[in-house]
C-alpha positions in Angstrom: 45.3 -26.8 -27.0 45.6 -30.1 -25.2 45.3 -33.4 -27.0 45.8 -36.5 -24.9 45.6 -40.0 -26.5 46.1 -43.5 -25.2 47.6 -42.3 -21.9 47.5 -43.1 -18.1 47.1 -40.6 -15.3 47.5 -42.5 -12.1 48.1 -41.6 -8.4 48.3 -37.8 -9.0 47.4 -35.3 -6.3 46.4 -31.7 -6.2 46.0 -29.5 -3.1 43.2 -27.7 -4.9 41.9 -28.3 -8.4 42.4 -31.0 -11.0 44.2 -34.0 -9.5 45.2 -35.5 -12.8 44.6 -32.6 -15.3 43.6 -28.9 -15.1 42.6 -27.3 -18.4 41.8 -23.7 -17.9 40.9 -21.4 -20.8 42.0 -23.8 -23.5 40.3 -23.5 -26.9 40.6 -27.2 -27.8 40.8 -30.0 -25.3 40.5 -33.7 -26.4 41.0 -36.7 -24.2 40.8 -40.0 -26.1 41.3 -43.6 -25.0 42.9 -42.6 -21.7 42.6 -43.8 -18.1 42.4 -41.6 -15.0 42.8 -43.8 -12.0 43.2 -43.0 -8.3 43.8 -39.3 -8.7 42.6 -36.8 -6.1 42.0 -33.1 -5.6 41.5 -31.5 -2.2 38.7 -29.3 -3.7 37.3 -30.0 -7.2 37.9 -32.3 -10.2 39.6 -35.4 -8.7 40.7 -36.7 -12.1 40.2 -33.6 -14.3 39.0 -30.0 -14.2 37.9 -28.2 -17.4 37.1 -24.6 -17.3 36.3 -21.8 -19.9 36.7 -23.8 -23.1 35.3 -26.8 -25.0 36.3 -30.3 -24.0 35.8 -33.7 -25.7 36.2 -36.9 -23.8 36.0 -40.2 -25.7 36.8 -43.8 -24.9 38.2 -42.8 -21.5 37.9 -44.5 -18.1 37.7 -42.7 -14.8 38.3 -45.1 -12.0 38.5 -44.5 -8.2 39.2 -40.7 -8.4 38.2 -38.4 -5.5 37.5 -34.8 -4.9 36.5 -33.4 -1.5 33.8 -31.1 -2.9 32.7 -31.4 -6.5 33.4 -33.8 -9.4 35.2 -36.9 -8.2 35.9 -37.8 -11.9 35.4 -34.6 -13.8 34.5 -31.0 -12.9 33.4 -28.8 -15.8 32.8 -25.1 -15.3 31.8 -22.7 -18.1 32.6 -25.5 -20.6 31.0 -27.1 -23.5 31.7 -30.7 -22.4 31.0 -33.7 -24.7 31.5 -37.2 -23.3 31.1 -40.4 -25.3 31.9 -44.1 -24.9 33.5 -43.5 -21.5 33.3 -45.2 -18.1 33.0 -43.6 -14.7 33.6 -46.2 -12.0 33.8 -45.7 -8.2 34.6 -42.0 -8.3 33.7 -40.0 -5.2 32.9 -36.4 -4.1 30.4 -34.6 -1.9 28.6 -33.5 -5.1 28.9 -35.3 -8.5 30.9 -38.4 -7.9 31.3 -39.0 -11.7 30.8 -35.6 -13.2 29.8 -32.2 -11.8 29.0 -29.7 -14.6 
């Protein structure tokens, strides 16, 4: 279980997946009223990578995050992803600048 509320992930780097956050195989992921800004991943999920479990994103801003391949803001794989009241601004990737799912 991962619950993140009213937080800032800024300037984080990954040499592979999930520059700001990697949630793999979690049964309950909730990201609420949080900012992901200027995070990067060398492969996928510049700000966040969610895999093999449900994820809820609400009231969250993804700003200027980058991934080389997929999902500059968010990469979601084998995931029930719900996004509401969130902003994706100036995120970049080869495929899915904001979200790749």
